[in-house]
N, C-alpha and C positions, 0 to 999 in steps of 0.2 A: 664198632667202627662203621661209619656210614660213607658210602661212595657217592659222591656228587658229580654228575656228568652234565656239563653245560651243552647247549646246542652248538656253540662254536667249536668245542673240542670234539663233539660227535661228527660234525661236518669235516673238520680237519683230519680226523682219523679215517673217515671214509675216503677222502681225497688221497690220502697217503696210500691206502690199500689199492685204490684204482690206479694210481701212478706206478706202483710196483708191478701190478699186472701188465700195464702198458709197456714198461721197460722189458719185462720178460718176453712179452709177445714180439716186441721189436727186435730183440736179440735173436729170437728164433726165425723171424722173417728175414732178417738181414744176413743170416748164415749163408755161406757160399753153397751149401748143399753137398759138396764133395767131402767124403770122409778121408782125412789125411792118413798116411802110413805112419803108424805109431811104432815106438821102440819094441824090441822083441819081448814076447810074453806079456804084452799089454792085454788087459781084460777087454770084454766087450765095450763098445764105444760109450754107451750110457753110463755104465759103472765107472769107466775110466774118467769121464768128465766129472762125475760126482766125487771121486776120490782124489784127483790130482789137485795139489795145492798151488800149482803154477810157480813153484819156487825156483826152478832152473837148475837144481842140483844135478839132475841127470845129464844136462848139457855140459856142465862144468867138469863132470867126472869122466866123460867119455874119452878114452884115449885116441880113438879114431876121428873124433870131432864130427861124427856123422849125424848127431842130434842137434837140432836147432829149435828155438822157441817159435811158435806161430806168430805171424804178423796179422794185422787187421785185414790184409788182402786174403788171408786164409779163412776168413769168416770171424764174426764176433765171438762165437762159441769156441773157436779154436785158438783164440788169441792167448798167447803166453803158455800154451800147452806144448809138450814135446812132440816134434815131428821129425821123422827120418828124412835126411837130405843126403842122397848118395852122390851128389855133385861135390860134397865136401870131403867124403871119405867112405870107406866100406866098413860095415859092421862085422866084427869078428865074434859076436855073441859072448863077450867076456862076462856079462852079468852085473857089471858095476852099476848100471842104471837101476837095476832091481834093488840093489843093496841100499841105495841112498834115498829112494822114494819114501817120504815119511809115512803116509797112511797105507802104503803098499798098493798103489794102483797098478804097479807092475809086479807080477808074481812069477815064481819059478814054474816051469811047465810040469815038473814032477814034484810031488811033495817031499820034504826032507826026511 
């Protein structure tokens, strides 16, 4: 099996890689800089951003309605991630947000 790579496809692939780096750099640059308050027992910010699927399940299951999803005003990297908003309600640490997070970006403070 022979792999044939034309000059056009090589240039197009290089442009695609450069564009993806530019988008990632722009997202980091346009970030608001402030770290939002995350739901209880959230892991460190880098791991939380890597594991959160931005599905909104934690917001929908919260009985106190104190979790909201991030807006673009919160920064591009915080967009659609869960943020605590105590203007909406007070957290009673029920743990329901931990139970519904798919890849477990929220973990219990003590192991089971």
